[in-house]
C-alpha positions as CSV (number, residue, x, y, z in Angstrom):
1,X,22.0,5.7,-14.8
2,X,24.7,8.2,-13.5
3,X,25.8,10.4,-16.1
4,X,29.6,10.1,-14.9
5,X,31.1,7.1,-16.5
6,X,33.5,4.7,-14.3
7,X,36.8,3.6,-15.1
8,X,37.4,0.5,-16.6
9,X,39.7,-1.8,-18.8
10,X,39.2,-1.1,-22.4
11,X,36.3,-2.7,-24.2
12,X,37.0,-4.9,-27.3
13,X,35.5,-3.2,-30.5
14,X,33.8,-6.3,-31.5
15,X,32.0,-6.5,-28.4
16,X,33.4,-10.3,-27.5
17,X,33.1,-11.6,-23.8
18,X,35.6,-13.5,-22.0
19,X,34.6,-17.0,-21.8
20,X,33.3,-16.9,-18.3
21,X,30.3,-15.2,-19.4
22,X,29.0,-18.1,-20.6
23,X,29.5,-20.1,-17.5
24,X,26.1,-20.9,-16.2
25,X,24.5,-18.6,-18.5
26,X,21.6,-21.2,-19.2
27,X,20.2,-21.0,-15.4
28,X,20.0,-17.1,-15.6
29,X,17.7,-14.9,-16.3
30,X,18.3,-13.0,-19.4
31,X,16.8,-9.3,-19.7
32,X,17.0,-6.0,-22.2
33,X,17.6,-2.6,-21.0
34,X,16.8,0.2,-23.6
35,X,17.9,4.1,-22.4
36,X,15.8,6.6,-24.4
37,X,18.1,9.3,-23.3
38,X,15.8,12.7,-24.6
39,X,14.2,14.7,-21.7
40,X,11.6,18.0,-22.7
41,X,13.2,19.6,-19.9
42,X,16.2,18.7,-17.4
43,X,14.6,18.1,-14.1
44,X,17.0,20.4,-11.5
45,X,17.7,17.0,-9.3
46,X,18.7,14.5,-12.0
47,X,22.2,13.3,-12.5
48,X,21.5,10.8,-15.7
49,X,22.7,11.0,-19.2
50,X,19.6,12.9,-20.7
51,X,19.3,15.5,-23.2
52,X,16.8,18.1,-24.2
53,X,18.0,19.0,-27.8
54,X,15.3,17.7,-30.2
55,X,18.3,17.1,-32.9
56,X,21.7,16.2,-32.1
57,X,22.8,15.2,-35.6
58,X,23.0,11.9,-37.4
59,X,22.2,9.2,-35.8
60,X,21.8,10.7,-32.4
61,X,19.0,12.8,-33.3
62,X,15.1,11.8,-31.9
63,X,14.0,11.0,-35.6
64,X,17.0,8.3,-36.0
65,X,17.2,7.2,-32.2
66,X,15.4,4.5,-33.0
67,X,17.2,2.7,-36.2
68,X,20.5,3.2,-34.3
69,X,19.1,1.7,-31.2
70,X,18.1,-1.5,-33.6
71,X,21.5,-1.4,-34.5
72,X,22.9,-2.1,-31.1
73,X,20.2,-4.5,-30.5
74,X,21.4,-6.5,-33.9
75,X,25.1,-5.8,-32.3
76,X,24.1,-7.2,-29.1
77,X,22.5,-10.5,-30.4
78,X,25.8,-11.4,-32.5
79,X,27.9,-10.7,-30.0
80,X,26.6,-12.9,-27.5
81,X,26.3,-15.5,-30.1
82,X,29.8,-15.3,-31.0
83,X,30.8,-15.1,-27.4
84,X,29.0,-18.8,-26.9
85,X,26.1,-17.6,-24.9
86,X,23.4,-20.1,-25.3
87,X,20.1,-18.8,-26.9
88,X,18.0,-17.2,-24.4
89,X,14.7,-15.5,-24.7
90,X,14.2,-12.2,-22.6
91,X,12.2,-12.6,-19.5
92,X,12.3,-8.4,-19.0
93,X,12.5,-5.5,-21.2
94,X,12.7,-2.1,-20.1
95,X,12.9,1.1,-21.7
96,X,14.1,4.1,-19.3
97,X,15.6,7.4,-19.8
98,X,15.4,9.9,-19.9
99,X,11.4,9.8,-21.1
100,X,11.1,7.1,-23.2
101,X,7.7,8.1,-24.3
102,X,9.0,11.2,-25.9
103,X,9.6,9.2,-28.9
104,X,6.6,8.1,-30.8
105,X,5.3,5.2,-29.4
106,X,5.8,4.0,-32.7
107,X,9.8,4.1,-32.5
108,X,9.4,2.2,-29.1
109,X,7.2,-0.8,-30.9
110,X,10.0,-0.6,-33.2
111,X,13.1,-1.4,-31.0
112,X,10.7,-4.1,-29.2
113,X,9.9,-5.5,-31.9
114,X,13.4,-6.1,-33.4
115,X,14.5,-7.3,-30.0
116,X,11.7,-9.9,-30.0
117,X,13.0,-10.8,-33.7
118,X,16.7,-11.2,-32.4
119,X,15.6,-13.2,-29.0
120,X,12.1,-13.8,-28.6
121,X,10.1,-13.6,-25.4
122,X,9.5,-15.8,-22.5
123,X,5.9,-16.9,-21.9
124,X,4.6,-14.0,-19.5
125,X,7.6,-12.0,-20.1
126,X,7.3,-8.2,-18.3
127,X,7.8,-4.9,-20.9
128,X,8.3,-2.1,-19.1
129,X,8.5,1.9,-20.3
130,X,8.9,4.6,-18.1
131,X,6.8,7.6,-18.9
132,X,6.0,10.9,-17.8
133,X,2.3,11.9,-17.3
134,X,2.2,14.7,-20.0
135,X,4.0,12.3,-22.6
136,X,1.5,9.4,-23.1
137,X,-2.0,10.1,-25.2
138,X,-4.6,6.9,-24.7
139,X,-3.8,6.2,-28.6
140,X,0.2,5.9,-27.6
141,X,-0.5,3.8,-24.8
142,X,-2.6,1.5,-26.8
143,X,-0.1,1.2,-29.4
144,X,2.0,0.3,-27.2
145,X,0.0,-2.3,-25.3
146,X,-0.4,-4.1,-29.2
147,X,3.1,-4.1,-29.5
148,X,3.5,-5.9,-26.5
149,X,4.5,-3.9,-23.5
150,X,2.9,-5.0,-20.4
151,X,3.5,-2.6,-17.6
152,X,4.1,1.5,-17.6
153,X,5.7,3.2,-14.9
154,X,4.8,6.9,-14.3
155,X,7.1,10.1,-12.5
156,X,4.2,11.4,-10.9
157,X,7.0,12.1,-8.3
158,X,4.5,14.3,-6.1
159,X,0.9,15.2,-6.0
160,X,1.5,18.9,-4.5
161,X,2.0,21.6,-7.1
162,X,5.0,23.4,-5.1
163,X,6.9,20.4,-4.3
164,X,6.7,19.5,-8.5
165,X,7.7,22.9,-9.5
166,X,11.1,22.4,-7.1
167,X,12.0,19.2,-9.1
168,X,11.3,21.2,-12.0
169,X,8.4,18.7,-13.5
170,X,6.3,19.5,-16.1
171,X,3.3,18.1,-15.6
172,X,0.1,19.0,-13.4
173,X,-1.3,17.0,-11.0
174,X,-4.6,16.6,-12.5
175,X,-2.7,14.6,-15.4
176,X,-1.9,11.7,-13.3
177,X,-5.6,9.9,-12.8
178,X,-6.2,10.6,-16.4
179,X,-3.2,8.7,-17.7
180,X,-3.6,5.6,-15.3
181,X,-7.4,5.1,-16.4
182,X,-5.5,5.5,-20.0
183,X,-3.3,3.0,-19.5
184,X,-5.7,0.8,-17.5
185,X,-7.7,1.2,-20.3
186,X,-5.1,-0.3,-22.6
187,X,-4.4,-3.3,-20.5
188,X,-1.4,-2.2,-18.9
189,X,-0.2,-2.8,-15.4
190,X,0.9,0.9,-13.8
191,X,3.4,1.6,-11.3
192,X,3.7,4.9,-9.8
193,X,6.7,6.8,-8.9
194,X,7.2,8.9,-6.5
195,X,10.1,11.1,-4.6
196,X,10.4,12.2,-0.7
197,X,12.3,14.8,0.7
198,X,12.3,17.8,-1.6
199,X,13.3,20.7,0.1
200,X,10.2,22.6,1.3
201,X,8.1,19.3,1.2
202,X,6.3,19.1,4.8
203,X,5.1,15.5,6.1
204,X,1.8,16.4,5.2
205,X,2.5,17.3,1.7
206,X,4.3,13.9,1.2
207,X,0.9,12.1,3.4
208,X,-1.3,14.0,0.3
209,X,1.0,12.7,-2.6
210,X,0.9,8.7,-0.8
211,X,-2.9,9.3,-0.3
212,X,-3.4,10.8,-3.5
213,X,-1.2,7.8,-5.4
214,X,-3.1,5.0,-3.5
215,X,-6.1,6.4,-4.7
216,X,-5.3,5.8,-8.2
217,X,-4.9,1.9,-7.3
218,X,-1.5,1.0,-8.7
219,X,0.0,-2.7,-8.9
220,X,3.2,-1.1,-7.8
221,X,4.6,2.0,-5.8
222,X,8.2,3.3,-6.3
223,X,9.2,5.7,-3.2
224,X,12.9,7.2,-3.4
225,X,14.3,9.4,-1.0
226,X,15.7,12.8,-3.0
227,X,19.3,12.4,-3.3
228,X,21.2,16.0,-4.2
229,X,23.9,15.0,-6.6
230,X,27.0,16.9,-7.4
231,X,26.7,19.3,-10.5
232,X,23.0,19.4,-10.8
233,X,20.8,22.6,-10.5
234,X,19.2,21.5,-7.4
235,X,22.2,21.3,-5.6
236,X,23.6,24.6,-6.7
237,X,20.2,26.3,-5.3
238,X,21.0,24.3,-1.9
239,X,24.4,25.5,-2.1
240,X,23.5,29.3,-2.5
241,X,20.6,28.9,-0.1
242,X,17.9,29.1,-2.2
243,X,16.1,26.1,-1.2
244,X,16.6,24.4,2.6
245,X,19.0,21.3,2.6
246,X,18.2,17.6,3.1
247,X,17.6,16.5,6.4
248,X,18.0,12.5,7.3
249,X,15.5,12.3,10.2
250,X,12.9,14.4,7.8
251,X,13.7,11.2,5.3
252,X,13.3,8.8,8.1
253,X,10.1,10.1,9.1
254,X,8.4,10.0,5.2
255,X,10.1,6.5,4.5
256,X,7.9,5.3,7.9
257,X,4.9,7.1,6.8
258,X,5.3,5.7,3.5
259,X,5.7,1.9,4.7
260,X,2.6,2.7,6.9
261,X,0.1,3.9,4.3
262,X,1.2,1.7,1.2
263,X,1.2,-1.4,3.5
264,X,-2.7,-0.3,4.9
265,X,-3.6,-0.2,1.3
266,X,-2.7,-3.8,0.8
267,X,0.6,-3.1,-1.2
268,X,3.9,-5.1,0.3
269,X,7.4,-4.3,0.2
270,X,10.0,-6.3,-1.7
271,X,12.7,-4.0,-2.1
272,X,13.8,-1.2,0.3
273,X,11.8,1.7,-2.0
274,X,9.4,-0.6,-3.9
275,X,6.3,-2.0,-2.8
276,X,3.8,-4.1,-5.2
277,X,-0.2,-5.3,-4.5
278,X,0.9,-8.9,-5.0
279,X,4.2,-10.2,-5.4
280,X,3.5,-11.4,-9.5
281,X,3.3,-7.7,-9.8
282,X,7.2,-6.7,-8.3
283,X,9.2,-5.2,-11.3
284,X,11.0,-8.5,-12.4
285,X,13.4,-6.1,-14.4
286,X,14.7,-4.8,-11.7
287,X,14.8,-8.0,-9.5
288,X,17.0,-9.5,-12.2
289,X,19.3,-6.7,-11.1
290,X,19.2,-7.0,-7.7
291,X,19.9,-11.0,-7.8
292,X,22.6,-10.5,-10.4
293,X,21.3,-11.8,-13.7
294,X,22.4,-11.2,-17.5
295,X,21.3,-8.0,-19.2
296,X,22.3,-5.8,-22.2
297,X,22.0,-2.2,-22.2
298,X,21.1,-0.3,-25.3
299,X,21.5,3.2,-25.8
300,X,24.2,5.9,-24.8
301,X,25.7,5.7,-21.3
302,X,23.7,2.3,-20.9
303,X,25.3,-0.5,-18.7
304,X,25.4,-4.2,-18.9
305,X,26.2,-7.2,-17.0
306,X,26.5,-10.7,-18.6
307,X,28.3,-13.8,-16.3
308,X,30.4,-11.4,-14.4
309,X,31.4,-8.9,-17.3
310,X,30.3,-5.4,-16.9
311,X,30.7,-2.5,-19.5
312,X,29.0,0.5,-20.3
313,X,28.8,2.6,-23.5
314,X,29.7,5.7,-24.6
315,X,27.8,8.5,-22.7
316,X,27.2,11.1,-25.8
317,X,24.5,10.1,-28.1
318,X,26.8,11.2,-31.3
319,X,29.3,9.2,-30.4
320,X,27.4,6.5,-29.6
321,X,25.7,7.0,-32.9
322,X,29.0,7.0,-34.9
323,X,30.4,4.0,-33.2
324,X,27.3,1.7,-34.3
325,X,27.6,3.3,-37.7
326,X,31.2,2.3,-38.3
327,X,30.2,-1.4,-37.3
328,X,31.5,-1.5,-33.5
329,X,30.8,-1.8,-30.2
330,X,29.6,1.2,-28.3
331,X,31.0,0.0,-25.0
332,X,33.3,2.4,-23.4
333,X,35.0,0.4,-21.0
334,X,34.2,-3.1,-18.9
335,X,35.5,-5.2,-15.8
336,X,35.5,-8.5,-15.2
337,X,34.3,-9.4,-12.2
338,X,36.2,-11.6,-9.5
339,X,34.1,-14.3,-7.6
340,X,35.1,-12.0,-3.7
341,X,33.5,-9.2,-5.8
342,X,30.5,-10.7,-7.0
343,X,29.6,-12.1,-3.6
344,X,30.1,-8.6,-2.3
345,X,27.8,-7.0,-4.6
346,X,25.5,-9.7,-4.4
347,X,25.2,-9.1,-0.4
348,X,24.9,-5.7,-1.0
349,X,22.0,-6.1,-3.2
350,X,20.1,-9.0,-1.6
351,X,20.1,-7.9,1.4
352,X,17.9,-5.2,0.6
353,X,15.1,-7.7,-0.6
354,X,12.1,-9.1,1.7
355,X,13.2,-12.6,0.5
356,X,16.4,-11.8,2.0
357,X,19.7,-12.9,1.8
358,X,21.2,-16.4,3.1
359,X,23.2,-16.0,6.0
360,X,25.7,-18.5,4.9
361,X,26.4,-16.2,1.9
362,X,28.3,-14.1,4.5
363,X,31.6,-14.4,5.5
364,X,32.9,-15.1,9.0
365,X,33.0,-11.3,10.1
366,X,29.1,-11.1,8.4
367,X,27.9,-13.7,10.1
368,X,29.4,-12.8,13.5
369,X,27.6,-9.4,13.1
370,X,24.1,-11.1,12.6
371,X,23.7,-11.4,16.7
372,X,24.2,-7.6,16.9
373,X,21.9,-6.6,14.2
374,X,19.3,-8.8,16.0
375,X,19.4,-7.2,19.0
376,X,19.6,-3.7,17.4
377,X,16.1,-4.6,15.8
378,X,17.6,-4.6,12.6
379,X,16.8,-7.7,11.3
380,X,14.1,-10.5,12.0
381,X,15.5,-12.6,14.6
382,X,13.1,-15.6,13.8
383,X,14.1,-15.7,9.9
384,X,17.9,-14.9,11.0
385,X,17.7,-18.1,13.1
386,X,16.5,-20.1,9.8
387,X,19.9,-19.0,7.9
388,X,18.4,-15.8,6.2
389,X,18.7,-12.3,7.0
390,X,15.8,-10.0,6.1
391,X,15.1,-6.5,7.4
392,X,12.7,-5.2,9.8
393,X,11.2,-1.6,9.4
394,X,14.3,-0.3,11.7
395,X,16.2,-2.0,9.4
396,X,15.1,-0.9,5.9
397,X,15.7,2.8,7.2
398,X,19.4,1.8,7.7
399,X,19.9,-0.5,4.9
400,X,23.2,1.4,4.1
401,X,24.5,0.8,7.3
402,X,23.5,-2.6,8.0
403,X,24.9,-3.8,4.6
404,X,28.5,-2.1,5.8
405,X,28.2,-4.4,8.9
406,X,28.2,-7.7,7.0
407,X,30.1,-7.0,4.6
408,X,33.7,-8.3,4.8
409,X,36.8,-6.5,6.6
């Protein structure tokens, strides 16, 4: 969740959605994202809407935050009902941040309980929290599992101390196998998040991080290329020459190594940066984003999408808490997507999935481009001839370029 909010149209204070949001809603999945904006330390590469202060005042403080988030849960349920949306159970819930587990596990459980009270959970629903390895205990993980959480995504990032130092990560590598075991003992599925391309990280460093992560037997791995965002500490360090810059060829070599090792360990890719041990262990919440389902985003700066209507909350926790305390929507702005924009976004997102994109969804220029993509080795020719565009390994390396070639002119 980038810290800079987009421009958009004014959002109504009552949170009501236009009639189009309800069209076809019964056939779409519905999920909840809960943003916890607190971190112990702000990592030098991070551009997310996070805060290190333990007290921001009023309903924005860490102590009061659960109650403020619950107020938006209750507001959301009323707004959706008043907007004519059908009753739908939550298929996925995802607590992200920031570091959600900086809040007491009891507070996370309270927010989940309130959400289930308003909407209910589908049978077998996926409920995830992100966590730093140094922000959990066996007791807190067990409490989360008992409250209904089903999986935890640990921000491992690297197994190499000097890489973690550049990233400003606060945990030690030895902590990761401990927390993985604690999560297993609590009955939680485990995902590990890794970052490659950190300044000063060698290919052997990255190999070691991958092999170490895989040795813990995770159900899921995310491996993301480091992106240097303007305004971050890391961007300033690179600009001053204190650390080396990012190298695209280095990123490509590391992605190829990741796919090789992760695949050999029995996990299959289902999205360009994500692998799971079985299809059922893919992150269903993220798949809902990529497939254009509906979700409500709780928290400061959180984004929501329902039936082609997208909105985003005010960024600062104090302003967010103040809106809700006054009974008003915390939304800062919104946009209503037309059919062309929705189709463009569908192409951009579904092209990244192993399930692929229907060639029929492409415009004329996009369909004409498929033959060139096959010739360049970027998409699977056999699947393309069957009407689905699925990226090869080379295509995944150049996913953004592939998308540009198939988007409408």
